[in-house]
Wavefront OBJ file of the C-alpha trace (Angstrom):
o trace
v -25.320 -8.049 -3.125
v -25.890 -8.458 -6.857
v -24.570 -11.594 -8.487
v -24.231 -10.015 -11.947
v -21.101 -8.108 -11.000
v -18.681 -7.083 -13.712
v -15.732 -9.392 -14.394
v -12.203 -7.981 -14.347
v -11.785 -8.417 -18.107
v -15.162 -6.813 -18.867
v -14.275 -3.888 -16.577
v -11.108 -3.097 -18.546
v -12.867 -3.583 -21.886
v -16.034 -1.595 -21.184
v -14.883 1.202 -18.872
v -12.279 3.483 -20.540
v -11.990 5.706 -17.435
v -10.987 2.764 -15.268
v -8.754 1.392 -18.034
v -6.739 4.628 -18.160
v -6.515 4.715 -14.344
v -5.339 1.108 -14.279
v -2.725 1.752 -16.996
v -1.415 4.707 -14.971
v -1.185 2.497 -11.878
v 0.660 -0.356 -13.611
v 3.299 1.824 -15.281
v 3.940 4.199 -12.354
v 4.118 1.435 -9.722
v 6.582 -0.616 -11.762
v 8.556 2.618 -12.128
v 8.540 2.990 -8.325
v 10.426 -0.293 -7.974
v 13.009 0.837 -10.549
v 13.729 3.711 -8.164
v 13.667 1.599 -4.991
v 16.018 -1.108 -6.254
v 18.413 1.366 -7.882
v 18.592 3.632 -4.816
v 19.297 0.855 -2.315
v 21.772 -0.885 -4.648
v 23.520 2.451 -5.245
v 23.769 3.151 -1.508
v 25.258 -0.274 -0.773
v 27.683 -0.014 -3.708
v 28.956 3.481 -2.938
v 28.834 3.613 0.851
v 28.036 0.128 2.152
v 26.448 1.922 5.074
v 23.445 0.378 6.788
v 22.938 3.751 8.451
v 22.413 5.431 5.056
v 19.920 2.681 4.089
v 18.005 3.326 7.306
v 18.129 7.048 6.600
v 16.631 6.564 3.132
v 13.867 4.322 4.532
v 12.945 6.898 7.173
v 13.202 9.730 4.630
v 10.565 7.884 2.600
v 8.286 6.842 5.445
v 8.026 10.033 7.524
v 6.912 12.358 4.656
v 4.247 9.815 3.650
v 2.764 10.200 7.144
v 2.963 13.996 7.074
v 1.406 14.184 3.599
v -1.716 12.256 4.624
v -3.664 15.106 6.295
v -2.706 17.601 3.543
v -3.614 15.203 0.735
v -6.912 14.240 2.367
v -8.129 17.819 2.770
v -7.084 18.892 -0.749
v -8.635 15.806 -2.371
v -11.951 16.598 -0.665
v -11.751 20.302 -1.519
v -10.250 20.545 -5.051
v -10.427 18.658 -8.355
v -9.126 15.152 -7.590
v -8.039 14.428 -11.170
v -5.915 17.595 -11.368
v -4.285 16.829 -8.012
v -3.324 13.342 -9.252
v -1.810 14.793 -12.436
v 0.191 17.396 -10.481
v 1.412 14.612 -8.145
v 2.630 12.600 -11.149
v 4.435 15.556 -12.767
v 6.109 16.498 -9.475
v 7.265 12.912 -9.014
v 8.581 12.823 -12.600
v 10.883 15.777 -11.847
v 11.985 14.387 -8.483
v 12.665 10.919 -9.947
v 14.872 12.469 -12.632
v 16.810 14.273 -9.891
v 18.194 10.936 -8.647
v 20.476 10.900 -11.717
v 22.546 13.551 -9.880
v 23.335 11.058 -7.102
v 24.964 8.396 -9.303
v 28.535 9.669 -9.655
v 28.647 11.774 -6.510
v 26.338 10.054 -4.043
v 25.360 12.644 -1.477
v 23.307 11.196 1.387
v 21.529 14.512 1.981
v 20.410 14.630 -1.668
v 19.182 11.025 -1.521
v 17.218 11.848 1.633
v 15.749 15.045 0.139
v 14.671 13.462 -3.161
v 13.298 10.372 -1.387
v 11.315 12.571 0.993
v 9.875 14.638 -1.866
v 8.934 11.549 -3.862
v 7.058 9.978 -0.958
v 5.403 13.243 0.125
v 3.860 13.525 -3.352
v 2.691 9.895 -3.487
v -0.398 9.988 -1.194
v -1.925 12.722 -3.375
v -2.051 10.126 -6.165
v -2.765 6.905 -4.253
v -5.493 8.331 -1.987
v -6.889 10.200 -4.994
v -7.083 6.984 -7.012
v -9.045 5.309 -4.226
v -11.320 8.332 -3.821
v -12.322 8.489 -7.512
v -13.086 4.762 -7.911
v -16.813 5.104 -7.063
v -16.955 8.052 -9.487
v -15.487 6.219 -12.490
v -17.046 2.800 -11.761
v -20.726 1.902 -11.558
v -22.022 0.151 -8.399
v -21.888 -3.174 -10.274
v -18.290 -2.491 -11.333
v -17.013 -1.205 -7.981
v -16.098 -4.560 -6.426
v -14.177 -5.618 -9.550
v -12.448 -2.215 -9.718
v -11.355 -2.427 -6.064
v -10.132 -6.026 -6.454
v -8.178 -5.307 -9.637
v -6.624 -2.118 -8.233
v -5.310 -3.900 -5.142
v -4.250 -7.093 -6.936
v -2.375 -4.941 -9.460
v -0.393 -3.388 -6.581
v 0.826 -6.843 -5.592
v 1.492 -7.928 -9.181
v 3.609 -4.828 -9.791
v 5.546 -5.618 -6.595
v 6.458 -9.046 -7.968
v 7.105 -7.977 -11.571
v 8.556 -4.567 -10.743
v 11.295 -5.811 -8.439
v 12.410 -8.413 -11.016
v 12.385 -5.941 -13.925
v 14.102 -3.259 -11.858
v 16.890 -5.579 -10.767
v 17.669 -6.658 -14.323
v 17.368 -3.114 -15.709
v 19.746 -1.648 -13.121
v 22.226 -4.473 -13.811
v 22.049 -4.294 -17.632
v 21.433 -0.615 -18.354
v 22.807 1.010 -15.202
v 21.354 3.292 -12.565
v 21.003 6.200 -14.987
v 18.372 4.434 -17.096
v 16.590 3.038 -14.050
v 16.004 6.603 -12.798
v 15.081 7.945 -16.251
v 12.546 5.139 -16.796
v 11.042 5.842 -13.366
v 10.613 9.506 -14.346
v 9.041 8.595 -17.696
v 6.622 6.226 -15.932
v 5.162 9.189 -14.016
v 4.849 11.227 -17.234
v 2.874 8.370 -18.779
v 0.713 8.109 -15.652
v -0.059 11.855 -15.785
v -1.082 11.522 -19.457
v -3.332 8.529 -18.716
v -5.080 10.228 -15.766
v -5.639 13.348 -17.900
v -7.656 11.198 -20.346
v -10.358 10.281 -17.830
v -13.533 12.341 -17.640
v -17.001 12.107 -16.087
v -20.025 14.410 -16.269
v -19.674 16.981 -13.503
v -15.933 16.435 -13.119
v -13.920 15.226 -10.110
v -14.451 18.109 -7.727
v -16.544 17.299 -4.638
v -19.870 19.117 -4.726
v -20.330 21.232 -1.611
v -23.597 22.491 -0.222
v -24.288 26.068 -1.403
v -24.793 27.102 2.215
v -21.589 25.427 3.449
v -19.220 27.918 5.070
v -15.482 27.740 4.263
v -13.485 26.161 7.066
v -9.828 25.925 7.893
v -7.962 22.878 6.510
v -7.127 21.599 10.014
v -10.789 21.765 10.990
v -11.713 19.853 7.834
v -9.203 17.150 8.671
v -10.512 16.940 12.248
v -14.022 16.572 10.843
v -12.785 13.588 8.826
v -11.214 12.041 11.933
v -14.412 12.672 13.912
v -16.421 10.896 11.216
v -14.102 7.866 11.314
v -14.280 7.813 15.118
v -18.087 7.807 14.970
v -18.267 4.710 12.720
v -17.305 1.517 14.631
v -16.495 -0.374 11.426
v -13.890 2.217 10.432
v -12.333 2.115 13.879
v -12.130 -1.670 13.501
v -10.432 -1.298 10.132
v -7.982 1.223 11.609
v -7.169 -1.336 14.316
v -6.490 -3.983 11.643
v -4.247 -1.508 9.809
v -2.271 -1.011 13.026
v -2.080 -4.785 13.613
v -0.776 -5.450 10.097
v 1.686 -2.540 10.170
v 3.233 -3.716 13.447
v 4.371 -6.834 11.602
v 4.611 -5.239 8.147
v 7.256 -2.713 9.170
v 9.320 -5.428 10.830
v 8.985 -7.527 7.657
v 10.974 -4.902 5.722
v 13.952 -5.862 7.886
v 13.053 -9.485 8.707
v 12.954 -10.677 5.088
v 16.595 -9.625 4.699
v 17.586 -11.157 8.057
v 15.884 -14.487 7.310
v 17.409 -14.699 3.831
v 20.916 -13.862 5.051
v 21.227 -14.986 8.684
v 18.638 -17.731 9.208
v 18.664 -19.636 5.911
v 22.071 -18.407 4.638
v 20.793 -18.017 1.070
v 22.109 -14.509 0.406
v 20.355 -12.168 -2.049
v 18.539 -15.051 -3.774
v 17.047 -16.069 -0.417
v 15.790 -12.546 0.250
v 14.361 -12.377 -3.265
v 12.630 -15.742 -2.884
v 10.932 -14.709 0.376
v 9.676 -11.509 -1.272
v 8.650 -13.518 -4.341
v 6.555 -16.040 -2.373
v 5.035 -13.170 -0.396
v 4.008 -11.618 -3.724
v 2.497 -14.897 -4.955
v 0.488 -15.155 -1.739
v -0.804 -11.597 -2.167
v -1.976 -12.377 -5.713
v -3.741 -15.577 -4.607
v -5.349 -13.765 -1.667
v -6.446 -10.929 -3.946
v -8.198 -13.415 -6.245
v -9.889 -15.135 -3.275
v -10.984 -11.777 -1.862
v -12.484 -10.805 -5.214
v -14.406 -14.071 -5.655
v -15.688 -14.322 -2.073
v -16.495 -10.619 -1.789
v -19.035 -10.926 -4.590
v -21.111 -13.340 -2.533
v -20.641 -12.322 1.096
v -23.209 -10.418 3.117
v -21.980 -8.086 5.888
v -21.958 -10.791 8.594
v -20.053 -13.135 6.273
v -17.540 -10.388 5.509
v -16.742 -9.923 9.214
v -16.312 -13.677 9.776
v -14.047 -13.956 6.730
v -11.843 -11.163 8.085
v -11.472 -13.062 11.381
v -10.495 -16.335 9.680
v -8.158 -14.642 7.175
v -6.329 -12.636 9.810
v -5.933 -15.673 12.061
v -4.345 -17.421 9.047
v -2.079 -14.424 8.464
v -0.840 -14.267 12.067
v -0.510 -18.021 12.627
v 1.308 -18.627 9.339
v 3.717 -15.771 10.070
v 4.498 -17.202 13.510
v 5.114 -20.646 11.988
v 7.281 -19.074 9.266
v 9.464 -17.506 11.951
v 10.111 -20.914 13.518
v 10.371 -23.085 10.387
v 13.599 -25.087 10.055
v 12.961 -26.020 6.413
v 13.558 -23.292 3.836
v 10.838 -24.686 1.543
v 8.335 -24.801 4.415
v 9.213 -21.219 5.353
v 8.494 -20.023 1.804
v 5.106 -21.774 1.756
v 4.168 -20.396 5.174
v 5.096 -16.874 4.073
v 2.859 -17.354 1.047
v -0.093 -18.476 3.226
v 0.459 -15.535 5.581
v 0.162 -13.101 2.686
v -2.925 -14.899 1.321
v -4.769 -14.117 4.562
v -3.578 -10.526 4.582
v -4.631 -9.894 0.974
v -8.158 -11.259 1.503
v -8.641 -8.837 4.414
v -7.257 -5.923 2.403
v -9.605 -6.465 -0.556
v -12.698 -6.943 1.627
v -11.956 -3.989 3.916
v -11.292 -1.655 1.017
v -14.557 -2.695 -0.612
v -16.424 -1.764 2.580
v -14.651 1.611 2.765
v -15.596 2.395 -0.826
v -19.196 1.341 -0.223
v -19.819 3.211 3.024
v -17.632 6.366 2.945
v -19.462 9.516 1.767
v -17.899 11.083 -1.331
v -17.074 14.375 0.409
v -15.013 12.525 3.071
v -13.395 9.857 0.921
v -10.077 11.646 0.371
v -9.575 12.219 4.093
v -10.563 8.672 5.074
v -8.239 6.940 2.597
v -5.299 9.291 3.241
v -5.743 8.843 7.012
v -5.658 5.063 6.663
v -2.461 5.447 4.633
v -0.938 7.724 7.289
v -1.821 5.242 10.037
v -0.167 2.447 8.090
v 3.042 4.384 7.456
v 3.349 5.804 10.986
v 2.988 2.372 12.634
v 5.397 0.859 10.091
v 8.013 3.447 11.078
v 7.696 2.380 14.733
v 7.771 -1.289 13.716
v 10.853 -0.866 11.497
v 12.703 1.014 14.223
v 11.714 -1.503 16.902
v 12.749 -4.468 14.738
v 16.057 -2.800 13.880
v 16.847 -2.153 17.549
v 15.636 -5.586 18.633
v 17.850 -7.281 16.028
v 20.856 -6.110 18.050
v 19.676 -8.094 21.081
v 17.543 -11.048 19.935
v 17.425 -13.301 16.886
v 15.195 -12.874 13.820
v 13.059 -15.855 14.855
v 12.028 -14.151 18.095
v 11.197 -10.893 16.330
v 9.165 -12.788 13.710
v 7.233 -14.669 16.407
v 6.266 -11.406 18.115
v 5.307 -9.761 14.794
v 3.060 -12.725 13.909
v 1.513 -12.688 17.383
v 0.356 -9.096 16.802
v -1.523 -10.317 13.719
v -3.198 -13.128 15.628
v -4.097 -10.785 18.495
v -5.671 -8.374 15.994
v -7.873 -11.212 14.683
v -8.965 -12.121 18.217
v -9.894 -8.506 19.045
v -11.825 -8.159 15.755
v -13.689 -11.425 16.446
v -14.610 -10.231 19.950
v -15.861 -6.900 18.571
v -17.967 -8.754 16.012
v -19.336 -11.279 18.525
v -20.264 -8.541 21.019
v -22.116 -6.466 18.405
v -19.556 -3.640 18.257
v -19.212 -3.746 14.446
v -22.669 -2.869 13.070
v -23.035 -2.153 9.356
v -22.822 1.643 8.797
l 1 2 3 4 5 6 7 8 9 10 11 12 13 14 15 16 17 18 19 20 21 22 23 24 25 26 27 28 29 30 31 32 33 34 35 36 37 38 39 40 41 42 43 44 45 46 47 48 49 50 51 52 53 54 55 56 57 58 59 60 61 62 63 64 65 66 67 68 69 70 71 72 73 74 75 76 77 78 79 80 81 82 83 84 85 86 87 88 89 90 91 92 93 94 95 96 97 98 99 100 101 102 103 104 105 106 107 108 109 110 111 112 113 114 115 116 117 118 119 120 121 122 123 124 125 126 127 128 129 130 131 132 133 134 135 136 137 138 139 140 141 142 143 144 145 146 147 148 149 150 151 152 153 154 155 156 157 158 159 160 161 162 163 164 165 166 167 168 169 170 171 172 173 174 175 176 177 178 179 180 181 182 183 184 185 186 187 188 189 190 191 192 193 194 195 196 197 198 199 200 201 202 203 204 205 206 207 208 209 210 211 212 213 214 215 216 217 218 219 220 221 222 223 224 225 226 227 228 229 230 231 232 233 234 235 236 237 238 239 240 241 242 243 244 245 246 247 248 249 250 251 252 253 254 255 256 257 258 259 260 261 262 263 264 265 266 267 268 269 270 271 272 273 274 275 276 277 278 279 280 281 282 283 284 285 286 287 288 289 290 291 292 293 294 295 296 297 298 299 300 301 302 303 304 305 306 307 308 309 310 311 312 313 314 315 316 317 318 319 320 321 322 323 324 325 326 327 328 329 330 331 332 333 334 335 336 337 338 339 340 341 342 343 344 345 346 347 348 349 350 351 352 353 354 355 356 357 358 359 360 361 362 363 364 365 366 367 368 369 370 371 372 373 374 375 376 377 378 379 380 381 382 383 384 385 386 387 388 389 390 391 392 393 394 395 396 397 398 399 400 401 402 403 404 405 406 407 408 409 410 411 412 413 414
């Protein structure tokens, strides 16, 4: 791999297409957290019902799974830039609709708007991943992938803080309006990007039109034929088994285990965010130098760190130690995410990229739904520490299976 790769600062300065894409990501993702915080705070204030909270979470997760196949086929068939802009404009309208729920909170309206918002999201997020190799040169691609993923984690940390203060100071109305405006800005920024030949996948002149379902199956067949992609899908499942549970466990550990209330929950999320940023930086720096064999070994070590640190976090008696262990767990996870995404971008053919990235997103969301449900049910029978130990063990087991696949030659470079 070349050593003269573009730095993150040079990428933003020299590549206006990526700069506009990055600006759209930053503003729209921070806007997402304005919606998330406001919706869950509004539900707890008006109804106090954990059942409604669960309903909103499922209303967001299930459509994201269902949207994956549709988004993947359309992104590989139509103009990817236009699809991203339409996704943003649709989300702007839906986000504004949440204003109607403030004074007369209707659970069915919250569920419907949440479902629509999340159904539209994969068309943008998978599209953004699919166009990266189009708007970045081969030398810029690693930096573009690293910055895109690290930005996701930075907006998680900054967005939740900003959203909490905004909802408290300005009220729910402005939180929802700002979320809507963030999507309008994102649509404008994406509209500014352009490349010779456009963003529509070039098809062979002799290629016959096929049904969308057959196109999606062709994408799945391609992924199934590449051992590396099957390995990455397995890692996605391993992370999601713990990641879904984490949505519930962070609240349980903050409230029930360490008795720190909302500040405890916020601190756990905060240290998780710091770990993701550190891991993103490590993934960027190491990925520039690793060959394929080194990449696979680094994934093994990083995922062992993720699983082991999560298991230790679940058993920690000291609050400070628990925060540090959560941070280390997320460092390992972020390194794997950056390196795996770089391999996907490098090896996936352009005409399949939309389907591959949207399928990975669907896998993640579908397993997280199972994990969230299982953790919620299990919390009625066993303590958070037991659930956390099991969730961390899945991460460690994933690392062991990956290492065995690597050692036995089952992960050749595509």
